[in-house]
C-alpha positions as CSV (number, residue, x, y, z in Angstrom):
1,M,28.8,-151.2,-69.2
2,L,28.4,-147.5,-67.8
3,T,29.7,-144.7,-69.4
4,N,28.7,-140.8,-69.9
5,D,29.6,-141.1,-73.4
6,G,26.1,-141.2,-74.7
7,D,26.8,-140.8,-79.0
8,L,29.1,-144.4,-77.7
9,A,26.1,-145.7,-76.4
10,F,23.5,-145.6,-78.1
11,T,26.3,-147.0,-81.1
12,L,26.6,-150.1,-78.7
13,T,23.0,-150.2,-78.0
14,H,21.0,-149.6,-81.2
15,P,20.6,-152.8,-83.6
16,K,21.5,-151.1,-86.7
17,F,25.3,-150.9,-85.5
18,R,25.5,-154.8,-85.4
19,I,27.8,-154.9,-82.4
20,K,28.8,-158.3,-81.4
21,K,27.5,-160.1,-78.4
22,V,28.3,-163.5,-76.7
23,Y,27.0,-166.1,-74.4
24,F,27.2,-168.9,-72.6
25,V,24.2,-170.5,-72.3
26,K,23.4,-174.0,-70.0
27,T,20.5,-175.6,-71.1
28,D,18.3,-178.7,-69.9
29,R,19.1,-180.8,-73.3
30,E,20.6,-181.3,-76.3
31,L,20.1,-179.7,-79.4
32,R,20.4,-181.3,-82.4
33,G,22.7,-180.5,-85.5
34,E,19.9,-179.6,-87.8
35,E,18.1,-177.3,-85.0
36,I,21.5,-175.3,-84.5
37,R,21.4,-175.0,-88.0
38,K,18.1,-174.1,-88.2
39,V,19.1,-171.4,-85.5
40,I,21.7,-169.8,-87.9
41,E,20.0,-170.0,-91.3
42,T,16.4,-169.1,-91.0
43,G,15.9,-168.9,-87.3
44,V,12.8,-170.0,-85.1
45,E,9.6,-168.0,-84.8
46,E,8.8,-167.4,-81.5
47,G,5.9,-164.9,-80.5
48,G,5.4,-163.8,-84.1
49,E,9.2,-162.9,-84.8
50,V,11.8,-164.7,-86.1
51,L,14.6,-165.3,-84.4
52,K,18.2,-166.1,-85.5
53,A,21.9,-166.6,-84.0
54,D,24.9,-165.7,-85.8
55,A,26.4,-168.7,-84.4
56,L,25.7,-171.4,-81.8
57,T,28.2,-174.2,-80.7
58,F,27.8,-176.8,-78.2
59,K,31.1,-176.1,-75.8
60,Y,30.7,-179.0,-72.8
61,M,28.4,-181.0,-70.8
62,D,28.4,-180.1,-67.5
63,G,26.6,-182.9,-65.5
64,K,23.1,-183.3,-67.2
65,C,23.6,-180.0,-69.1
66,F,24.2,-179.0,-71.7
67,C,26.6,-175.5,-72.1
68,Y,26.4,-173.8,-75.5
69,E,28.1,-170.6,-77.0
70,V,25.9,-168.3,-78.8
71,D,27.1,-165.1,-80.7
72,L,24.4,-162.3,-81.6
73,H,24.2,-158.8,-83.2
74,E,21.1,-157.7,-82.2
75,G,19.2,-158.8,-79.3
76,K,15.5,-158.6,-79.1
77,N,14.0,-159.0,-75.8
78,R,15.2,-162.0,-73.9
79,H,16.1,-163.0,-77.5
80,I,18.4,-166.0,-76.6
81,R,16.1,-167.4,-73.9
82,R,13.1,-166.8,-76.6
83,I,15.7,-168.9,-79.5
84,F,15.5,-172.1,-77.0
85,E,12.3,-172.1,-75.7
86,A,10.8,-172.4,-79.2
87,L,12.8,-175.8,-79.2
88,G,12.1,-177.3,-76.1
89,A,14.4,-176.3,-74.2
90,S,15.2,-174.4,-70.7
91,V,17.7,-172.0,-70.0
92,I,19.1,-172.8,-66.9
93,Q,21.8,-170.2,-66.9
94,L,22.4,-167.5,-69.5
95,K,25.7,-164.8,-69.2
96,R,26.9,-162.3,-71.3
97,L,30.8,-163.2,-72.0
98,Q,31.6,-160.4,-73.9
99,F,30.1,-156.9,-75.8
100,A,32.1,-155.7,-78.4
101,A,35.8,-155.3,-77.7
102,V,35.0,-156.2,-74.0
103,K,35.3,-159.6,-72.5
104,L,33.9,-160.6,-69.3
105,G,37.4,-162.7,-68.7
106,G,37.3,-163.9,-65.1
107,L,35.5,-161.2,-63.4
108,D,33.2,-162.4,-60.2
109,Y,29.7,-162.1,-59.7
110,G,28.3,-159.2,-58.8
111,K,32.2,-157.2,-59.4
112,I,33.3,-154.6,-61.6
113,R,35.9,-153.5,-63.5
114,E,37.4,-150.1,-65.1
115,L,37.7,-151.3,-69.0
116,Q,41.5,-150.7,-69.8
117,Q,42.5,-148.2,-72.4
118,K,42.8,-150.4,-75.2
119,E,39.2,-151.8,-74.5
120,I,37.5,-147.7,-74.3
121,E,39.8,-147.4,-78.2
122,E,38.2,-150.4,-79.6
123,L,34.7,-149.3,-78.3
124,K,35.1,-145.4,-79.6
125,R,36.0,-147.2,-82.9
126,Y,32.3,-148.0,-83.0
127,S,31.2,-144.9,-82.6
128,I,29.6,-142.8,-84.4
């Protein structure tokens, strides 16, 4: 997302504002129920940090791969990849589906679009 609104950019990127981000994750193995609960409830330790997700939901299988949706309200460096690595799973594909009120939808890889006025208004509700 590109903007020339500095206050909005700060609000949307600073962890203290807990902006929701939703990701699609394709991995090489199925996570067990207790692993999913651990990620949500207590987190996993990796690199001296505890990494948690607000939600981690199995979506479907794609051949031999397992597809999940992950909700975060914070975003440490390589947060999702580090969670899955701590569980012994390799991330094959990672894609952000939603950032605050803006959903990726059917936007093709490498393409851009202008935000709709409604999306801009929703984002400005977060602004300080």
